[in-house]
C-alpha positions in Angstrom: -6.9 17.1 0.2 -9.6 19.0 2.0 -9.1 20.0 5.6 -12.1 17.9 6.6 -10.5 14.7 5.4 -7.2 15.5 7.1 -9.0 16.5 10.3 -11.0 13.2 10.3 -7.9 11.2 9.7 -6.0 13.0 12.5 -8.9 12.7 14.9 -9.2 9.0 14.2 -5.4 8.6 14.8 -5.6 10.4 18.1 -8.6 8.5 19.3 -6.9 5.2 18.4 -3.8 6.2 20.4 -6.0 7.1 23.5 -8.1 3.9 23.2 -4.9 1.8 22.8 -3.5 3.3 26.0 -6.8 2.7 27.8 -7.2 -0.9 26.6 -3.9 -1.9 28.1 -5.7 -2.0 31.4 -6.6 -5.5 32.6 -10.3 -4.9 32.9 -10.7 -3.2 29.5 -12.2 -5.0 26.6 -10.5 -4.6 23.2 -11.7 -1.7 21.0 -11.0 -1.1 17.4 -11.0 2.3 15.8 -11.8 2.4 12.1 -11.5 5.3 9.7 -13.8 4.7 6.7 -12.8 5.8 3.2 -14.5 5.6 -0.1 -15.6 2.1 -0.9 -13.2 1.7 -3.9 -10.3 2.9 -1.7 -11.2 0.4 1.0 -11.4 -2.4 -1.6 -7.9 -1.5 -2.8 -6.6 -1.5 0.7 -8.2 -4.9 1.5 -6.9 -6.4 -1.8 -3.4 -4.9 -1.4 -1.6 -8.0 -0.3 -2.9 -10.0 -3.2 -2.1 -7.2 -5.7 1.5 -7.0 -4.3 1.9 -10.8 -4.7 0.5 -10.7 -8.3 2.9 -7.8 -9.1 5.9 -9.8 -7.9 4.8 -12.9 -9.9 4.3 -10.8 -13.0 7.5 -8.9 -12.7 9.7 -9.6 -15.7 13.0 -11.3 -15.0 15.9 -9.0 -15.4 18.4 -10.5 -17.7 22.0 -9.5 -17.7 23.3 -8.6 -21.1 25.3 -11.2 -22.8 28.9 -10.0 -23.2 29.4 -11.9 -26.4 26.1 -10.7 -28.0 26.3 -8.1 -30.7 22.7 -8.7 -31.7 21.1 -5.3 -32.3 17.6 -6.6 -31.6 18.7 -7.9 -28.2 20.2 -4.6 -27.3 17.0 -2.8 -28.4 14.9 -5.2 -26.3 17.0 -4.7 -23.2 17.0 -0.9 -23.7 13.2 -0.9 -24.1 12.8 -3.0 -20.9 15.0 -0.7 -18.9 13.0 2.3 -20.2 9.7 0.6 -19.2 11.1 -0.2 -15.8 12.2 3.4 -15.4 8.8 4.8 -16.3 7.0 2.3 -14.1 9.3 3.2 -11.1 8.7 6.9 -11.7 5.0 6.4 -11.9 4.9 4.4 -8.7 7.0 7.1 -6.9 4.9 10.0 -8.0 1.3 8.7 -8.2 0.9 6.6 -5.2 0.5 7.8 -1.6 0.3 5.6 1.4 1.3 2.0 0.9 0.5 1.8 -2.7 -3.0 3.3 -2.5 -3.5 6.1 -5.0 -5.9 8.1 -2.8 -4.3 11.1 -1.2 -7.0 11.1 1.5 -5.6 7.9 3.1 -3.2 9.2 5.8 -3.4 6.4 8.3 -3.9 3.2 6.4 -3.7 1.1 9.6 -7.0 2.6 10.7 -8.9 1.8 7.5 -11.6 -0.8 7.3 -9.7 -2.8 4.7 -6.6 -3.0 6.9 -8.6 -3.9 9.9 -10.3 -6.7 7.9 -6.8 -8.0 6.9 -5.8 -8.0 10.6 -8.9 -9.9 11.7 -8.2 -12.7 9.2 -4.5 -12.8 10.1 -3.0 -11.5 6.8 -1.7 -8.4 8.5 -0.1 -8.4 11.9 -2.3 -6.7 14.5 -0.7 -4.3 16.9 
């Protein structure tokens, strides 16, 4: 990640903290700080809750091996499924950064436009 992206993310985070403290005053109007990212990254952030639900619905059911089964094909199927799960888990751990978004420039997802949109419509809890 370039220093410029990291600097912009850190500045946005600090500004959000200062504005949040300021907006606690009774006479202050609410202010929202947004850190814009690439449009495709913002789309991924905005669609993240739907993608997570879809992934849960598509997740294969984990079957327990039958103790009385000596079926070699069943054993191969279960082994293949375990292998696929292991590869998928490794890929998810190593290729994704913040909150399932595969863009290393996203440091503070809570300041992104996509996240703020989700807050406005009530799909994500606002601070």
